[in-house]
C-alpha positions in Angstrom: 22.6 -20.1 -3.1 23.5 -18.0 -0.1 26.1 -15.2 0.1 27.7 -14.1 3.4 27.6 -10.3 3.9 28.9 -8.2 6.8 26.3 -5.7 8.1 26.0 -3.2 10.9 23.0 -2.9 13.0 22.0 -0.3 15.8 22.0 -1.6 19.2 18.2 -1.5 19.2 18.0 -3.5 15.9 20.4 -6.1 17.1 18.5 -6.5 20.4 15.2 -6.8 18.6 16.6 -9.5 16.2 18.2 -11.3 19.0 14.8 -11.2 21.0 13.0 -12.9 18.0 15.7 -15.6 17.8 15.5 -16.2 21.6 11.6 -16.3 21.4 12.1 -19.2 18.7 10.3 -17.1 16.0 13.5 -17.4 13.8 16.3 -19.9 13.8 19.1 -17.3 13.5 20.0 -13.6 13.0 20.4 -14.3 9.3 16.9 -15.6 9.1 15.6 -12.4 10.7 17.5 -10.2 8.2 16.5 -12.4 5.3 12.9 -12.0 6.2 13.3 -8.2 6.6 14.9 -8.1 3.2 12.0 -10.0 1.6 9.4 -7.9 3.3 11.2 -4.8 2.0 11.2 -6.3 -1.6 7.4 -7.1 -1.3 6.6 -3.5 0.0 8.7 -2.0 -2.9 7.1 -4.2 -5.5 3.6 -3.3 -4.2 4.4 0.4 -4.3 5.6 0.0 -7.8 2.3 -1.6 -8.8 0.3 1.0 -7.1 2.3 3.8 -8.8 1.8 2.1 -12.2 -1.9 1.6 -11.6 -2.2 5.3 -10.6 -0.4 6.5 -13.7 -2.7 4.3 -15.8 -5.8 5.8 -14.0 -4.5 9.4 -14.5 -3.7 8.8 -18.1 -7.3 7.4 -18.6 -8.9 10.3 -16.8 -6.8 12.8 -18.8 -8.3 11.3 -22.0 -11.8 11.7 -20.9 -14.1 14.8 -21.0 -13.4 17.4 -18.5 -16.2 17.9 -15.8 -16.2 21.3 -14.1 -17.1 21.7 -10.4 -20.6 22.7 -11.1 -21.4 19.9 -13.4 -19.8 17.5 -10.8 -22.1 19.0 -8.0 -25.0 18.4 -10.2 -24.1 14.8 -10.9 -23.5 14.2 -7.2 -26.8 15.8 -6.2 -28.7 13.6 -8.8 -26.8 10.4 -7.4 -27.8 11.3 -3.8 -31.3 12.1 -4.8 -31.6 8.7 -6.7 -30.2 6.8 -3.6 -32.6 8.6 -1.3 -35.6 7.7 -3.6 -34.2 4.1 -3.9 -34.3 3.7 0.0 -37.7 5.6 0.4 -36.2 8.6 1.9 -37.4 12.2 1.4 -35.3 14.3 -0.9 
């Protein structure tokens, strides 16, 4: 089902949408705007998923053990040394 709606565009937006129709990329101004709304919905859905994933990650990290800067430096140094050894590089 489609619903008719009245919208306002800036001159630049209208010219751009018209150029897409004139170039044959879309069949009408409505098709251009429908695509724009669909893309906006996809972007917002993706942002919501990313935000939920980040919240989950932060929640998981908060439940873990705290590692201070000195401990992290030591861990990173050990990782780098291990990689160097694995690739036959001097430490």
